[in-house]
N, C-alpha and C positions, 0 to 999 in steps of 0.2 A: 068525650072530647072529639072534635072534628079532625078528620085525617088531613095532614098537611104534607106538602112537598117542598123541596128546596131547589132553587135554580142553581145549576152546576157552574154557571159563569159568574154571577154576582153574589150568590149565597143567600138570596132573600127567600123567606118562607112564605108560601101562599096556601090557601085552602085548596084541597083536592076534591072537595065535595061542594055542590052536586056533580061538577065536572072538572076535570083537570084543565087548567088554562093551556091553550095551544102554544103560547109563547110568553116569555117574561116581559111585562110592560116596562120594567126598569131598563132591561137590556136593549129594547128596541128604541129607546130614547137616544138622541144623538150624542149624549154625554157618555154613553156606555156602548156596548156592542154585543151582538149574538156571536157565539163561537162559530168558527168556520165549519165545524162539524155539525152545526145545527143546534137547536134547543135541546138541552139535556136536563132532565129532572132527577133528583135523588131523594132518598128518605133519610131522616135523622139516624135511623138504625144502621144505615149503610156507611155512616161516618164513624162507627164505633171502633174501627181499627186505627183511627186518629187519636192523638193525645193533644193536650193543651200545655204548652210550655209557659211557665210563669217566671218572669224575670223582674227583679227589683231594680228600678231605675234611680230611685233616691229613697230617702227615709219615708216618704209618704206616698210613693207611686210605684205601681207594678204594671207590667205589660203582660197581656194574655194573648197567645197566638197559637193557632192550630198547626200541628205538625203531623204528617207532611203538609205542605201548602194545599189549601183548598180555595177555589173561587178567586176572589180578589187578593186574598192572603194578607189582609190588614190585621192589625192588632187592636185589641180593646185595652183601655187604660183604667186601672182600678185605683181610685184616689181614696186614701185612708184619711178620715177626718173625725175629730172628736164627736161632733153632733150627728154623724152618719156618713157612711161611705157612698161613693158615687161611681158607677160604671159609665165611662165615656166611650161612646160608640159600642159596637157589639161584634161578636164573631158567631158564625152559624153552627156552633156546636157547644154543648155543655155536658161535662162528665162529672162523675161523683167526686173525683179528686179535686176538681176545681170548686165544686160546691162546698166541699169540706174546708178547703183553704179559705174561701171567702167568708164562710160562717165563722171560722176561727179568728178572722180579722174583724168580726162584728156584723157581717151580713151586708146587705145593700139597703140604702134608704131611697135611692133614686137611680134611674138609668137616663142618660141624656145623650143627644145626638148632634153630630156636626151636619149630617145630610143623609138622604135616603139610601145611598149605596151601601151603608153599613147597618141597615135595619136588621138584616140577618134573621135569626129566630128570636127577636127581642121579647115576644110574648111568652116564650118558654122561660126565659131568664126572669121576667117580671113575675110570672106565676110562682116560680121556685122561691123567690125571695120576697114575694108579696110587696112589691114596690111600684111606684108610678113610673111611667115612661114620658119624659119631657121631649116634645117635638114642636117646632115652631109652626104656627098656623099656616104660614105660607107654603109649607110642604105637606099639608094635609092630604092633597090629592094622591100622594105617593104611598100613603099608609096602605099596606096590602089587604088588611081586613080589620074590622072593628074589634076592639078589645076593651074590657073594663079598666085596664091598666094605663091606657094612653091618655095623657093630659096634653092638650093642645094649648100653647100659650101664644100671646101676641105682644107686639111692641118691640122695643129695642133691647131690653134687658129684663131678665127675671132673676131676682135675688134668691139664693138658696139659703145657705148657712155658713158660718165660719169664714166669712169673707169670700165666698164662692158665688159666682154668677154666670149664667148663660147669656152670651151677648150675640145678638143677631147681627150678622155682617152682610149676608147676601153674596151675590157673585156666582159661584159655582152652581148653586141652586138658589131659588128665591128665598128659601128659609135657612140657608147655610149659617152656621153658628160656630162660636168658639166657647170654651170653658175657661174663665179667668179666675185665678186664685190669688188672693192677696196674702201676704204674711209669710209664705213658705220660702221665698227668696227675697233679696233686698228690694227689687222693683216689681216683683210679681211673676207668676207663672201662667203660661197659656197652653192649653191643649187644643190643637187646631184641626185635627182630623185632616180632611182634604179641603177645608176652607182656604188654607194656604198649603202649598206643597213645598216641602223642604228638599233642596237639591242634594245630590249625593256628596258634593263637596262641602255641604253645610255652610256655604258662603252665599247662598241665594235662596229666596223664598218666592215662589210663583203663585199667581192667582189667575185661573183660566176658567172659561165656561166648560171645557172638556179637556181633561189631561190625557186620556188614552187616544182621543181623536184629534188632539192638538187644535182646539178651537178657542180663539181669543174671546175675551169679554169685549163688549162694545165700549167705546170711550165713555159714554154716559154711565154705564153700569160700573166701570172701574172707578170713576170719580165718586160714586156713592159708596162703594166698598172702602176706598181709601179714607174718605171722610169719617166713617165709623171706626175703622181699625186704628187710625192715627190718634184717637182719643184714649187708647189703652196704654197702660204702662206695664212692661214686662221685661225681664232679662233672660228668661228661660222659656223654651218652647219644645213641646213634644208633638210629633206628627203622627200620621196614620200607620207608618210602616217602621220596621226595624231600622235602626241607625238614623232615624230622623229626629235626632235630639240636638238642640243647641242650648248650651248651658253657659250663662254668664254674659254673653254679648248679643243676645237675640234681637234686642231693639235696634242696635246699630246695623245688623244685617237686614232686618226688616226695612228700615228707612232707606238704606242704600238700594235695596231691591225695588222698592216702590218708586224711588226716584228714577230708575231706569224706565219704568212704565210711564211715569209722568212725562219724561222727556220724549218718549216714543209717541205718546198720545198728544203731545203739545199742550200739556196742562201746566 
């Protein structure tokens, strides 16, 4: 197995052979940033003092998060479904307790992503559970290294199973997506990662080119995002971080939030 290293700022895993990268290409992109202390690399073995907290969000959904916080500190979401479980986004560590928990729930049939900031050590997870990784073709350039588990898909939607689909939205990244699930709530559930960012008040949803660097989307790009997202039906949304859960009235909040953007852009 090739030696790998993990970026201490974004948590993405890269090959360390034949040479260690001098800097993380994901963090040098203007949607992310390099730490003020400079590029830091770590090994998966150096994360072994961390644990993974597993929190049940509803009957079918669990959140997985590294403790103490590491890198971006996002959570991954484990969707339990009769025809096969799905890991939405990823975290840069995998321990035995988490492996045992997921296996007890039926393992993983697929890993799918909102965007490249959460690729983490996705190949380790895929190898452990022997499942494909779904990434939109528009984000192929951000895949850190080739893997037999990676499946690049194209188009607006790819249907999985049990009323679950990955929907291409764009905006934050060219390949940004959401996971849409029918049937678990009256109007449907959406796992959005950072494709949409849920405000701490839970009364607003944002869509930007860069969240940490506060860079807006262009008017043209926003219009494309809104056109795609407005076709979805949902009442419940779970975002990339803890406490980013809107249950029951998510569509109303989404529509009000997008109207603010439309007014600002003159659409």
